[in-house]
N, C-alpha and C positions, 0 to 999 in steps of 0.2 A: 323117275328112277334115281336121278341125281340127288334129289332132295332126301330120299331114303338113305342113300349112301352117305350123305353129309350127316344125317342124324345118327347113323351107326358109328361113323368116325368120331363124332362129338361124344357119344355115349361111351365109347371105348377110351377116348382121350381123358374123360373126367374120372375114369375108374380109379386111378391111383390116389387122386385127391379125395374122392369119395370114401375109399377104403380107410385112409388115414383118419379122416374126420369121424367116420362112423365107429372106428375103433375107440376113439376118445369120447364120443357121445353116442352110444348105441341106441338110446331111446328115440332118436330122430328118424329111424327107419320106419316108413309108413306101414309096411307089412312084409316080413321076410319072404313068405311064400316059397314056392318051389321053382326050379328052373323050367319045368314043363309048363306051369301056369304063366311064368314070366314070358316064355316064348310066344304065348297066345296073345299077349298084350302088344298093341302096336308100338313100334319103336319111338314114335313121337311122344307117346304117353310115358314110356319108360325114361326117355330123356328128360321130360318135364319133371317127373318124380325125382330123378337123380339130382337135378338142379335144386328142387325144393328141399331135399334132404341135406344137400351141401349148405344151403343158406340157413336152414334150421340149426345145423351143427355149428355154423359160425356164430349164430346168435347165442347158443348155449355156451360155447367156449369163450365168448367175449366176456361173460360174467366172471371168468376166472382170472382175467387180466387186471392187475392193480394199476393205479395211476402211475406209480413209479416205473413199472414195466412199460407202460404206454409211452412215457416220456423218454425212457432209455431207447425204445424202438425208434422214436422220431429223431433223436439225436444221432443214432446209428445211420439212419437213412440220409440225414442232412450231412453228416461227416463224410459219407461216401459219394457225395455229389450226384445223387440219382437225379436224372432229368425230371423236370416238373410233371409231365404227363404220366410218368411211371412211378412217381413217389407214393401215391396212394396204394397201388398194387404191391409195392415193396413193403410198405408199412403193414398192410393186411397179412402178407405172407409171413412177416417176422412175428407178429403177435399170434398168428395161428400156430406157428412152429413152437413158440414159447408156451402156449396153452397146451398143446399136445404133448410136449416133452417134459412139462413140469410136474407130471403126476397129478393130473386133473382129478382122477378118481379118489385120490388120497386127501384132497382139500375140499373145503366148502366154497361155493362161489361167494364173491364179495357182494355186499349189499349195494344195490343201486341207490343213488341219491339224486 
């Protein structure tokens, strides 16, 4: 029972991040479905799918970040003396915010090299 409650909490906790990323990269949603069908799917599977969709959105959005923006994000994190173990999380949060707010739908992704 505790494991199910943890899964429900994690699923709800990821909802704001998931909503923001799916709004910026809607093609990553595996299948929209209906709430009735979703309720029939075990919470562990719904949590797994949410994590997969978040990761896929991150991959899609990463292609919209230029090298200049990536360097600016790194400098920002370094300038604010973010502790080492948290630096990667802060860098990821910064470039995701930049990708989501920079009008991703209006721009073409940069070409990978």
